[in-house]
Phi, psi and omega in degrees: 000130179276170187296326179291327176293321178295317179297315180297317179296318179296317178298318179297318179297319179296317180297317179297316178301314181295324180287328184265345181294141178295138179277149178286148179295137177286164182299153179304144182276151179297326179296326176293318179297313180298317180300316181294322185263358179307319180295351182265346190301308182297317179300314184292330183267331185227357189275186175200165178071213182280145178290154177296155182299326179295325177295313180294323177296319178293319178295321178293322177296320178296317179302318179292320183288327182269077186264334181261164177300319179298318178297316182296318179294319179295317178296318178300312180299318180295314180296319179301314180295313182294325183292339176293327182272332180267346177048068183291154173293123185305319183292323178290319181296316181293325183274350185306307182303313181296320180292339178260000178074028179233174173229136174244145182279016180205161178276149173276095188200148175287353184251005183293145177263097185291342181289345182270001181283136178242000000 
């Protein structure tokens, strides 16, 4: 086999590997984030006290779904964008994870810096 045949064979092997290798999951979609947190909107903008159980169930589902750094950053960006339009009460938004018994790696806020999530 000459050197050009070896190069062609190696390139072909690399292409097959790339085509057959499992792709990494793409970041969570904003529609999934919105779907999970929709039950929280009224509570965050007009509520008081403890969040409704449907809100906490959605927040817990989001916590489970956002398992990778890419997912967490995508969820953060989506929440940041959505919170600008719903204008949540800051104290309710900050307390939401703790009040639902979960932890999120970012604040529910229009001012959160999503680039700092790891």
